[in-house]
N, C-alpha and C positions, 0 to 999 in steps of 0.2 A: 473565497479562499478554500472552502470545503470541497468545491468541485475540483480544484486543482490538485488537492491532496488525494481525492478519489482516483483521478487519472494517474497520478504518480504511483499510488498503491497498486492499481491494476497493472501498470507497466512492470513494476517490480515482481508481482506475482506471476505475470506472463514469463518474465526472464527466469524465475524460479522453476516454472514448469519445463521450460526449454532446457535448462541446465540438468534437471533430473532426467529428462528424456534422453539427453546425450549420454548421461552416466549409465543408463540401462540399455543402450544400443551398442552396436559393435564399433561405433565411431571412436569412443574413448579408449578402446582396447587396441586400436591399430597402432603400429609403430610410427612414430613421428607425429602423433596427434598431440594437441596441446593438453598437457596434464594427464592424470590418470582418473579412473572412475571415482575414487574417493574424493578427489579435489572437486569434481563436478557436483557430486552429492553435497559436499560441504557448501559450495557456492549456492546451490539451489536452496538448501536449508536456510542459509543466511539471508538470501534474497526474500524468501518467504516470510521469515520472522520480521525483517525490516518492513516488508510490505504490510504485514498485519499491524505493526505499530503505526505506520503512516495512515492506514485506514482508520485506526482508533483515533488518531489525531484529527482526521477529517470529520469523523462522527462528533467528537467533542466540540470541534470548531463550529459545526453546523448547529449543534444544540445551544451553544452559548450565543451565537448570532440570533437564533430564534428567540431566546430568552431576553436578549437586549431589545429586540424589535417589539416584543409584546410589552415589555416594561415601558418603552417609549410611547407606545399606543395608549397604555393605561394612564400615563401621565398627561397626555394630551386630552384624553376623555375627562379626567378630573379637572383640568383647567377650564374646560368648556362649561362645566356645571358648577 
């Protein structure tokens, strides 16, 4: 599960970088372009923040999975002895 969350976080952060890149180029200032520069910056910031939270969830998920795995291994070791 942690790996999937890392992939999702990476994708969201990539979209954030693309959105901020569009905001600072002339694409967002052209007439007829979708939205204005502040909208692209806001979308980029929100993608970045959500990506960071998803990355944190992936880290915590990996840590809890590792703790459960080690706890199970220690239980098996105690049963053998």
